[in-house]
mmCIF file as gemmi writes it, N, C-alpha and C atoms, coordinates in Angstrom:
data_model
loop_
_atom_site.group_PDB
_atom_site.id
_atom_site.type_symbol
_atom_site.label_atom_id
_atom_site.label_alt_id
_atom_site.label_comp_id
_atom_site.label_asym_id
_atom_site.label_entity_id
_atom_site.label_seq_id
_atom_site.pdbx_PDB_ins_code
_atom_site.Cartn_x
_atom_site.Cartn_y
_atom_site.Cartn_z
_atom_site.occupancy
_atom_site.B_iso_or_equiv
_atom_site.pdbx_formal_charge
_atom_site.auth_seq_id
_atom_site.auth_asym_id
_atom_site.pdbx_PDB_model_num
ATOM 1 N N . UNK Axp A 1 ? 76.86 42.929 58.903 1 0 ? 1 A 1
ATOM 2 C CA . UNK Axp A 1 ? 76.677 44.182 59.852 1 0 ? 1 A 1
ATOM 3 C C . UNK Axp A 1 ? 76.015 43.568 61.202 1 0 ? 1 A 1
ATOM 4 N N . UNK Axp A 2 ? 76.728 44.277 61.885 1 0 ? 2 A 1
ATOM 5 C CA . UNK Axp A 2 ? 75.846 44.283 63.71 1 0 ? 2 A 1
ATOM 6 C C . UNK Axp A 2 ? 75.688 45.663 64.225 1 0 ? 2 A 1
ATOM 7 N N . UNK Axp A 3 ? 74.537 46.015 64.425 1 0 ? 3 A 1
ATOM 8 C CA . UNK Axp A 3 ? 74.323 47.142 65.161 1 0 ? 3 A 1
ATOM 9 C C . UNK Axp A 3 ? 74.793 47.173 66.662 1 0 ? 3 A 1
ATOM 10 N N . UNK Axp A 4 ? 75.598 48.098 66.956 1 0 ? 4 A 1
ATOM 11 C CA . UNK Axp A 4 ? 75.989 48.304 68.388 1 0 ? 4 A 1
ATOM 12 C C . UNK Axp A 4 ? 75.549 49.696 69.276 1 0 ? 4 A 1
ATOM 13 N N . UNK Axp A 5 ? 75.252 49.823 70.324 1 0 ? 5 A 1
ATOM 14 C CA . UNK Axp A 5 ? 74.92 50.726 71.196 1 0 ? 5 A 1
ATOM 15 C C . UNK Axp A 5 ? 76.459 50.771 71.893 1 0 ? 5 A 1
ATOM 16 N N . UNK Axp A 6 ? 76.818 52.09 72.106 1 0 ? 6 A 1
ATOM 17 C CA . UNK Axp A 6 ? 77.984 52.326 73.206 1 0 ? 6 A 1
ATOM 18 C C . UNK Axp A 6 ? 77.547 52.813 74.377 1 0 ? 6 A 1
ATOM 19 N N . UNK Axp A 7 ? 78.259 52.05 75.558 1 0 ? 7 A 1
ATOM 20 C CA . UNK Axp A 7 ? 77.755 52.592 76.783 1 0 ? 7 A 1
ATOM 21 C C . UNK Axp A 7 ? 79.057 52.904 77.442 1 0 ? 7 A 1
ATOM 22 N N . UNK Axp A 8 ? 79.35 54.201 77.983 1 0 ? 8 A 1
ATOM 23 C CA . UNK Axp A 8 ? 80.6 54.723 78.292 1 0 ? 8 A 1
ATOM 24 C C . UNK Axp A 8 ? 80.803 54.477 79.767 1 0 ? 8 A 1
ATOM 25 N N . UNK Axp A 9 ? 81.686 53.915 80.335 1 0 ? 9 A 1
ATOM 26 C CA . UNK Axp A 9 ? 82.265 53.598 81.524 1 0 ? 9 A 1
ATOM 27 C C . UNK Axp A 9 ? 83.336 54.764 82.082 1 0 ? 9 A 1
ATOM 28 N N . UNK Axp A 10 ? 82.606 55.419 82.692 1 0 ? 10 A 1
ATOM 29 C CA . UNK Axp A 10 ? 83.588 56.803 83.499 1 0 ? 10 A 1
ATOM 30 C C . UNK Axp A 10 ? 83.204 56.488 84.697 1 0 ? 10 A 1
ATOM 31 N N . UNK Axp A 11 ? 82.918 57.783 85.48 1 0 ? 11 A 1
ATOM 32 C CA . UNK Axp A 11 ? 82.407 57.865 87.035 1 0 ? 11 A 1
ATOM 33 C C . UNK Axp A 11 ? 80.981 57.233 86.955 1 0 ? 11 A 1
ATOM 34 N N . UNK Axp A 12 ? 80.234 57.125 85.935 1 0 ? 12 A 1
ATOM 35 C CA . UNK Axp A 12 ? 78.829 56.712 85.859 1 0 ? 12 A 1
ATOM 36 C C . UNK Axp A 12 ? 78.709 56.239 83.917 1 0 ? 12 A 1
ATOM 37 N N . UNK Axp A 13 ? 77.693 55.386 84.023 1 0 ? 13 A 1
ATOM 38 C CA . UNK Axp A 13 ? 77.666 54.835 82.641 1 0 ? 13 A 1
ATOM 39 C C . UNK Axp A 13 ? 76.573 56.019 81.761 1 0 ? 13 A 1
ATOM 40 N N . UNK Axp A 14 ? 76.974 56.068 80.783 1 0 ? 14 A 1
ATOM 41 C CA . UNK Axp A 14 ? 76.082 56.864 79.911 1 0 ? 14 A 1
ATOM 42 C C . UNK Axp A 14 ? 76.018 56.307 78.426 1 0 ? 14 A 1
ATOM 43 N N . UNK Axp A 15 ? 74.974 56.374 77.592 1 0 ? 15 A 1
ATOM 44 C CA . UNK Axp A 15 ? 75.139 56.057 76.24 1 0 ? 15 A 1
ATOM 45 C C . UNK Axp A 15 ? 75.318 56.889 75.387 1 0 ? 15 A 1
ATOM 46 N N . UNK Axp A 16 ? 76.298 56.063 74.448 1 0 ? 16 A 1
ATOM 47 C CA . UNK Axp A 16 ? 76.852 57.193 73.641 1 0 ? 16 A 1
ATOM 48 C C . UNK Axp A 16 ? 75.89 56.855 72.018 1 0 ? 16 A 1
ATOM 49 N N . UNK Axp A 17 ? 76.724 56.607 71.085 1 0 ? 17 A 1
ATOM 50 C CA . UNK Axp A 17 ? 76.364 56.685 69.783 1 0 ? 17 A 1
ATOM 51 C C . UNK Axp A 17 ? 76.022 55.149 69.29 1 0 ? 17 A 1
ATOM 52 N N . UNK Axp A 18 ? 75.089 54.766 68.645 1 0 ? 18 A 1
ATOM 53 C CA . UNK Axp A 18 ? 74.697 53.69 67.893 1 0 ? 18 A 1
ATOM 54 C C . UNK Axp A 18 ? 75.359 53.403 66.898 1 0 ? 18 A 1
ATOM 55 N N . UNK Axp A 19 ? 76.196 52.589 66.401 1 0 ? 19 A 1
ATOM 56 C CA . UNK Axp A 19 ? 76.804 52.391 65.131 1 0 ? 19 A 1
ATOM 57 C C . UNK Axp A 19 ? 76.827 50.964 64.614 1 0 ? 19 A 1
ATOM 58 N N . UNK Axp A 20 ? 77.312 50.605 63.395 1 0 ? 20 A 1
ATOM 59 C CA . UNK Axp A 20 ? 77.282 49.653 62.628 1 0 ? 20 A 1
ATOM 60 C C . UNK Axp A 20 ? 78.577 49.071 62.586 1 0 ? 20 A 1
ATOM 61 N N . UNK Axp A 21 ? 78.735 47.996 62.721 1 0 ? 21 A 1
ATOM 62 C CA . UNK Axp A 21 ? 80.288 47.098 62.335 1 0 ? 21 A 1
ATOM 63 C C . UNK Axp A 21 ? 80.145 46.062 61.567 1 0 ? 21 A 1
ATOM 64 N N . UNK Axp A 22 ? 81.234 45.984 60.923 1 0 ? 22 A 1
ATOM 65 C CA . UNK Axp A 22 ? 81.471 44.611 60.135 1 0 ? 22 A 1
ATOM 66 C C . UNK Axp A 22 ? 81.152 43.388 60.73 1 0 ? 22 A 1
ATOM 67 N N . UNK Axp A 23 ? 81.726 43.315 61.968 1 0 ? 23 A 1
ATOM 68 C CA . UNK Axp A 23 ? 81.784 42.32 62.858 1 0 ? 23 A 1
ATOM 69 C C . UNK Axp A 23 ? 81.565 42.444 64.356 1 0 ? 23 A 1
ATOM 70 N N . UNK Axp A 24 ? 81.235 41.552 65.349 1 0 ? 24 A 1
ATOM 71 C CA . UNK Axp A 24 ? 80.864 42.011 66.901 1 0 ? 24 A 1
ATOM 72 C C . UNK Axp A 24 ? 82.328 41.955 67.313 1 0 ? 24 A 1
ATOM 73 N N . UNK Axp A 25 ? 82.88 43.182 68.08 1 0 ? 25 A 1
ATOM 74 C CA . UNK Axp A 25 ? 83.949 43.047 68.54 1 0 ? 25 A 1
ATOM 75 C C . UNK Axp A 25 ? 83.842 42.065 69.658 1 0 ? 25 A 1
ATOM 76 N N . UNK Axp A 26 ? 85.317 41.904 70.205 1 0 ? 26 A 1
ATOM 77 C CA . UNK Axp A 26 ? 85.406 40.927 71.588 1 0 ? 26 A 1
ATOM 78 C C . UNK Axp A 26 ? 86.227 41.747 72.504 1 0 ? 26 A 1
ATOM 79 N N . UNK Axp A 27 ? 86.239 41.479 73.718 1 0 ? 27 A 1
ATOM 80 C CA . UNK Axp A 27 ? 86.66 42.333 75.005 1 0 ? 27 A 1
ATOM 81 C C . UNK Axp A 27 ? 88.005 42.414 74.555 1 0 ? 27 A 1
ATOM 82 N N . UNK Axp A 28 ? 88.456 43.69 75.17 1 0 ? 28 A 1
ATOM 83 C CA . UNK Axp A 28 ? 89.63 44.213 74.402 1 0 ? 28 A 1
ATOM 84 C C . UNK Axp A 28 ? 89.91 44.793 73.232 1 0 ? 28 A 1
ATOM 85 N N . UNK Axp A 29 ? 89.156 44.505 72.351 1 0 ? 29 A 1
ATOM 86 C CA . UNK Axp A 29 ? 89.244 45.463 70.965 1 0 ? 29 A 1
ATOM 87 C C . UNK Axp A 29 ? 89.109 46.739 71.027 1 0 ? 29 A 1
ATOM 88 N N . UNK Axp A 30 ? 89.662 47.142 70.14 1 0 ? 30 A 1
ATOM 89 C CA . UNK Axp A 30 ? 89.417 48.84 69.911 1 0 ? 30 A 1
ATOM 90 C C . UNK Axp A 30 ? 88.225 49.025 68.576 1 0 ? 30 A 1
ATOM 91 N N . UNK Axp A 31 ? 87.42 50.214 69.231 1 0 ? 31 A 1
ATOM 92 C CA . UNK Axp A 31 ? 85.83 50.453 68.341 1 0 ? 31 A 1
ATOM 93 C C . UNK Axp A 31 ? 86.239 51.779 68.128 1 0 ? 31 A 1
ATOM 94 N N . UNK Axp A 32 ? 86.291 52.161 66.827 1 0 ? 32 A 1
ATOM 95 C CA . UNK Axp A 32 ? 86.183 53.496 66.076 1 0 ? 32 A 1
ATOM 96 C C . UNK Axp A 32 ? 84.989 54.067 65.957 1 0 ? 32 A 1
ATOM 97 N N . UNK Axp A 33 ? 84.486 55.02 66.501 1 0 ? 33 A 1
ATOM 98 C CA . UNK Axp A 33 ? 83.187 55.455 65.814 1 0 ? 33 A 1
ATOM 99 C C . UNK Axp A 33 ? 83.081 56.376 64.674 1 0 ? 33 A 1
ATOM 100 N N . UNK Axp A 34 ? 84.341 56.533 63.883 1 0 ? 34 A 1
ATOM 101 C CA . UNK Axp A 34 ? 84.353 57.031 62.466 1 0 ? 34 A 1
ATOM 102 C C . UNK Axp A 34 ? 83.641 58.236 62.339 1 0 ? 34 A 1
ATOM 103 N N . UNK Axp A 35 ? 83.903 58.933 63.478 1 0 ? 35 A 1
ATOM 104 C CA . UNK Axp A 35 ? 83.095 60.539 63.192 1 0 ? 35 A 1
ATOM 105 C C . UNK Axp A 35 ? 83.54 61.145 62.09 1 0 ? 35 A 1
ATOM 106 N N . UNK Axp A 36 ? 82.751 61.847 61.233 1 0 ? 36 A 1
ATOM 107 C CA . UNK Axp A 36 ? 83.15 62.512 60.131 1 0 ? 36 A 1
ATOM 108 C C . UNK Axp A 36 ? 84.314 63.625 60.163 1 0 ? 36 A 1
ATOM 109 N N . UNK Axp A 37 ? 83.751 64.504 61.201 1 0 ? 37 A 1
ATOM 110 C CA . UNK Axp A 37 ? 84.854 65.643 61.687 1 0 ? 37 A 1
ATOM 111 C C . UNK Axp A 37 ? 85.432 65.171 62.784 1 0 ? 37 A 1
ATOM 112 N N . UNK Axp A 38 ? 86.621 64.9 62.877 1 0 ? 38 A 1
ATOM 113 C CA . UNK Axp A 38 ? 87.507 64.613 64.308 1 0 ? 38 A 1
ATOM 114 C C . UNK Axp A 38 ? 87.567 65.846 65.392 1 0 ? 38 A 1
ATOM 115 N N . UNK Axp A 39 ? 86.731 65.833 66.538 1 0 ? 39 A 1
ATOM 116 C CA . UNK Axp A 39 ? 86.806 66.986 67.389 1 0 ? 39 A 1
ATOM 117 C C . UNK Axp A 39 ? 87.687 66.708 68.576 1 0 ? 39 A 1
ATOM 118 N N . UNK Axp A 40 ? 87.805 67.499 69.503 1 0 ? 40 A 1
ATOM 119 C CA . UNK Axp A 40 ? 88.753 67.331 70.759 1 0 ? 40 A 1
ATOM 120 C C . UNK Axp A 40 ? 88.281 65.951 71.523 1 0 ? 40 A 1
ATOM 121 N N . UNK Axp A 41 ? 87.073 65.677 71.522 1 0 ? 41 A 1
ATOM 122 C CA . UNK Axp A 41 ? 86.608 64.265 71.942 1 0 ? 41 A 1
ATOM 123 C C . UNK Axp A 41 ? 87.223 62.922 71.483 1 0 ? 41 A 1
ATOM 124 N N . UNK Axp A 42 ? 87.255 62.046 72.352 1 0 ? 42 A 1
ATOM 125 C CA . UNK Axp A 42 ? 87.753 60.949 71.873 1 0 ? 42 A 1
ATOM 126 C C . UNK Axp A 42 ? 86.84 60.372 71.12 1 0 ? 42 A 1
ATOM 127 N N . UNK Axp A 43 ? 87.416 59.553 70.174 1 0 ? 43 A 1
ATOM 128 C CA . UNK Axp A 43 ? 86.513 58.795 69.084 1 0 ? 43 A 1
ATOM 129 C C . UNK Axp A 43 ? 86.95 57.527 69.026 1 0 ? 43 A 1
ATOM 130 N N . UNK Axp A 44 ? 87.822 56.855 69.576 1 0 ? 44 A 1
ATOM 131 C CA . UNK Axp A 44 ? 88.341 55.381 69.965 1 0 ? 44 A 1
ATOM 132 C C . UNK Axp A 44 ? 88.297 54.962 71.218 1 0 ? 44 A 1
ATOM 133 N N . UNK Axp A 45 ? 87.633 53.806 71.336 1 0 ? 45 A 1
ATOM 134 C CA . UNK Axp A 45 ? 87.335 53.151 72.433 1 0 ? 45 A 1
ATOM 135 C C . UNK Axp A 45 ? 87.799 51.425 72.775 1 0 ? 45 A 1
ATOM 136 N N . UNK Axp A 46 ? 87.973 50.952 73.994 1 0 ? 46 A 1
ATOM 137 C CA . UNK Axp A 46 ? 88.375 49.63 74.253 1 0 ? 46 A 1
ATOM 138 C C . UNK Axp A 46 ? 86.949 48.967 74.621 1 0 ? 46 A 1
ATOM 139 N N . UNK Axp A 47 ? 86.822 47.879 74.377 1 0 ? 47 A 1
ATOM 140 C CA . UNK Axp A 47 ? 85.788 47.223 74.287 1 0 ? 47 A 1
ATOM 141 C C . UNK Axp A 47 ? 85.973 46.49 75.817 1 0 ? 47 A 1
ATOM 142 N N . UNK Axp A 48 ? 85.251 46.709 76.907 1 0 ? 48 A 1
ATOM 143 C CA . UNK Axp A 48 ? 85.294 46.033 78.348 1 0 ? 48 A 1
ATOM 144 C C . UNK Axp A 48 ? 84.144 44.821 78.277 1 0 ? 48 A 1
ATOM 145 N N . UNK Axp A 49 ? 83.184 44.945 78.046 1 0 ? 49 A 1
ATOM 146 C CA . UNK Axp A 49 ? 82.159 43.991 78.111 1 0 ? 49 A 1
ATOM 147 C C . UNK Axp A 49 ? 81.275 44.037 76.87 1 0 ? 49 A 1
ATOM 148 N N . UNK Axp A 50 ? 80.614 42.919 76.664 1 0 ? 50 A 1
ATOM 149 C CA . UNK Axp A 50 ? 79.618 42.819 75.477 1 0 ? 50 A 1
ATOM 150 C C . UNK Axp A 50 ? 78.666 42.204 76.058 1 0 ? 50 A 1
ATOM 151 N N . UNK Axp A 51 ? 77.228 42.864 75.931 1 0 ? 51 A 1
ATOM 152 C CA . UNK Axp A 51 ? 76.029 42.497 76.523 1 0 ? 51 A 1
ATOM 153 C C . UNK Axp A 51 ? 74.805 42.535 75.272 1 0 ? 51 A 1
ATOM 154 N N . UNK Axp A 52 ? 74.388 41.208 75.12 1 0 ? 52 A 1
ATOM 155 C CA . UNK Axp A 52 ? 73.25 41.123 74.098 1 0 ? 52 A 1
ATOM 156 C C . UNK Axp A 52 ? 71.983 41.387 74.628 1 0 ? 52 A 1
ATOM 157 N N . UNK Axp A 53 ? 71.24 41.855 73.778 1 0 ? 53 A 1
ATOM 158 C CA . UNK Axp A 53 ? 69.841 42.192 74.692 1 0 ? 53 A 1
ATOM 159 C C . UNK Axp A 53 ? 68.963 40.954 74.508 1 0 ? 53 A 1
ATOM 160 N N . UNK Axp A 54 ? 68.06 41.01 75.536 1 0 ? 54 A 1
ATOM 161 C CA . UNK Axp A 54 ? 67.199 39.756 75.972 1 0 ? 54 A 1
ATOM 162 C C . UNK Axp A 54 ? 66.23 39.532 74.551 1 0 ? 54 A 1
ATOM 163 N N . UNK Axp A 55 ? 66.04 38.395 73.889 1 0 ? 55 A 1
ATOM 164 C CA . UNK Axp A 55 ? 65.139 38.131 72.961 1 0 ? 55 A 1
ATOM 165 C C . UNK Axp A 55 ? 63.933 38.655 73.297 1 0 ? 55 A 1
ATOM 166 N N . UNK Axp A 56 ? 63.261 39.504 72.265 1 0 ? 56 A 1
ATOM 167 C CA . UNK Axp A 56 ? 61.948 40.106 72.019 1 0 ? 56 A 1
ATOM 168 C C . UNK Axp A 56 ? 61.954 41.34 72.779 1 0 ? 56 A 1
ATOM 169 N N . UNK Axp A 57 ? 63.332 41.933 73.221 1 0 ? 57 A 1
ATOM 170 C CA . UNK Axp A 57 ? 63.15 43.313 73.434 1 0 ? 57 A 1
ATOM 171 C C . UNK Axp A 57 ? 63.326 44.624 73.016 1 0 ? 57 A 1
ATOM 172 N N . UNK Axp A 58 ? 64.009 44.215 71.9 1 0 ? 58 A 1
ATOM 173 C CA . UNK Axp A 58 ? 64.618 44.896 70.76 1 0 ? 58 A 1
ATOM 174 C C . UNK Axp A 58 ? 64.633 44.321 69.59 1 0 ? 58 A 1
ATOM 175 N N . UNK Axp A 59 ? 63.66 45.402 68.705 1 0 ? 59 A 1
ATOM 176 C CA . UNK Axp A 59 ? 63.346 44.909 67.292 1 0 ? 59 A 1
ATOM 177 C C . UNK Axp A 59 ? 64.678 44.903 66.26 1 0 ? 59 A 1
ATOM 178 N N . UNK Axp A 60 ? 65.709 45.804 66.59 1 0 ? 60 A 1
ATOM 179 C CA . UNK Axp A 60 ? 66.694 45.739 66.038 1 0 ? 60 A 1
ATOM 180 C C . UNK Axp A 60 ? 68.126 45.076 66.239 1 0 ? 60 A 1
ATOM 181 N N . UNK Axp A 61 ? 67.836 44.231 67.08 1 0 ? 61 A 1
ATOM 182 C CA . UNK Axp A 61 ? 68.707 43.116 67.908 1 0 ? 61 A 1
ATOM 183 C C . UNK Axp A 61 ? 70.153 44.159 67.971 1 0 ? 61 A 1
ATOM 184 N N . UNK Axp A 62 ? 70.128 45.033 68.582 1 0 ? 62 A 1
ATOM 185 C CA . UNK Axp A 62 ? 71.26 45.807 68.925 1 0 ? 62 A 1
ATOM 186 C C . UNK Axp A 62 ? 71.952 45.329 70.129 1 0 ? 62 A 1
ATOM 187 N N . UNK Axp A 63 ? 73.297 45.223 69.923 1 0 ? 63 A 1
ATOM 188 C CA . UNK Axp A 63 ? 74.396 44.795 71.165 1 0 ? 63 A 1
ATOM 189 C C . UNK Axp A 63 ? 74.845 45.745 71.679 1 0 ? 63 A 1
ATOM 190 N N . UNK Axp A 64 ? 74.902 45.883 72.952 1 0 ? 64 A 1
ATOM 191 C CA . UNK Axp A 64 ? 75.578 46.69 73.873 1 0 ? 64 A 1
ATOM 192 C C . UNK Axp A 64 ? 76.963 46.516 74.255 1 0 ? 64 A 1
ATOM 193 N N . UNK Axp A 65 ? 77.867 47.66 74.041 1 0 ? 65 A 1
ATOM 194 C CA . UNK Axp A 65 ? 79.065 47.523 74.382 1 0 ? 65 A 1
ATOM 195 C C . UNK Axp A 65 ? 79.642 48.322 75.336 1 0 ? 65 A 1
ATOM 196 N N . UNK Axp A 66 ? 80.183 48.009 76.349 1 0 ? 66 A 1
ATOM 197 C CA . UNK Axp A 66 ? 80.769 48.759 77.72 1 0 ? 66 A 1
ATOM 198 C C . UNK Axp A 66 ? 81.94 49.188 77.234 1 0 ? 66 A 1
ATOM 199 N N . UNK Axp A 67 ? 81.99 50.749 77.075 1 0 ? 67 A 1
ATOM 200 C CA . UNK Axp A 67 ? 83.484 50.931 76.818 1 0 ? 67 A 1
ATOM 201 C C . UNK Axp A 67 ? 84.225 52.142 77.564 1 0 ? 67 A 1
ATOM 202 N N . UNK Axp A 68 ? 85.514 51.93 77.472 1 0 ? 68 A 1
ATOM 203 C CA . UNK Axp A 68 ? 86.181 53.206 78.169 1 0 ? 68 A 1
ATOM 204 C C . UNK Axp A 68 ? 86.916 53.859 76.831 1 0 ? 68 A 1
ATOM 205 N N . UNK Axp A 69 ? 87.532 55.138 76.848 1 0 ? 69 A 1
ATOM 206 C CA . UNK Axp A 69 ? 88.439 56.012 76.003 1 0 ? 69 A 1
ATOM 207 C C . UNK Axp A 69 ? 89.698 55.297 75.889 1 0 ? 69 A 1
ATOM 208 N N . UNK Axp A 70 ? 90.271 55.465 74.69 1 0 ? 70 A 1
ATOM 209 C CA . UNK Axp A 70 ? 91.398 54.773 74.348 1 0 ? 70 A 1
ATOM 210 C C . UNK Axp A 70 ? 92.259 56.154 73.953 1 0 ? 70 A 1
ATOM 211 N N . UNK Axp A 71 ? 93.131 56.72 74.779 1 0 ? 71 A 1
ATOM 212 C CA . UNK Axp A 71 ? 93.823 57.878 74.469 1 0 ? 71 A 1
ATOM 213 C C . UNK Axp A 71 ? 95.035 57.784 73.706 1 0 ? 71 A 1
ATOM 214 N N . UNK Axp A 72 ? 96.127 56.791 73.772 1 0 ? 72 A 1
ATOM 215 C CA . UNK Axp A 72 ? 97.152 56.619 73.11 1 0 ? 72 A 1
ATOM 216 C C . UNK Axp A 72 ? 97.321 56.024 71.998 1 0 ? 72 A 1
ATOM 217 N N . UNK Axp A 73 ? 96.765 56.793 71.009 1 0 ? 73 A 1
ATOM 218 C CA . UNK Axp A 73 ? 96.454 56.406 69.359 1 0 ? 73 A 1
ATOM 219 C C . UNK Axp A 73 ? 97.895 56.127 68.941 1 0 ? 73 A 1
ATOM 220 N N . UNK Axp A 74 ? 98.223 54.993 68.582 1 0 ? 74 A 1
ATOM 221 C CA . UNK Axp A 74 ? 99.44 54.463 67.872 1 0 ? 74 A 1
ATOM 222 C C . UNK Axp A 74 ? 100.622 54.303 68.558 1 0 ? 74 A 1
ATOM 223 N N . UNK Axp A 75 ? 100.493 54.792 70.213 1 0 ? 75 A 1
ATOM 224 C CA . UNK Axp A 75 ? 101.818 54.686 70.933 1 0 ? 75 A 1
ATOM 225 C C . UNK Axp A 75 ? 101.773 53.672 71.739 1 0 ? 75 A 1
ATOM 226 N N . UNK Axp A 76 ? 100.555 52.844 72.093 1 0 ? 76 A 1
ATOM 227 C CA . UNK Axp A 76 ? 100.807 51.777 73.063 1 0 ? 76 A 1
ATOM 228 C C . UNK Axp A 76 ? 99.386 50.969 72.461 1 0 ? 76 A 1
ATOM 229 N N . UNK Axp A 77 ? 99.154 49.67 72.971 1 0 ? 77 A 1
ATOM 230 C CA . UNK Axp A 77 ? 98.163 48.669 72.724 1 0 ? 77 A 1
ATOM 231 C C . UNK Axp A 77 ? 97.408 48.674 73.947 1 0 ? 77 A 1
ATOM 232 N N . UNK Axp A 78 ? 96.143 48.682 73.959 1 0 ? 78 A 1
ATOM 233 C CA . UNK Axp A 78 ? 95.357 48.675 75.352 1 0 ? 78 A 1
ATOM 234 C C . UNK Axp A 78 ? 95.659 47.472 76.128 1 0 ? 78 A 1
């Protein structure tokens, strides 16, 4: 398991959820936050960039994923 923090890229960067994934995604992969209750907000994102924390700065070894929303569920690939 790898722990990742989502950083949303819109007009400005903002930090989103921290989630655990089976493997580290690559650029272009889709990430689903697996929200228990699906709301009107987007819960699926395209990974634009992966950034590893510098050694010694984070005890939990969190990896940062820069993401953008993926709106076309099931109709087109990113």
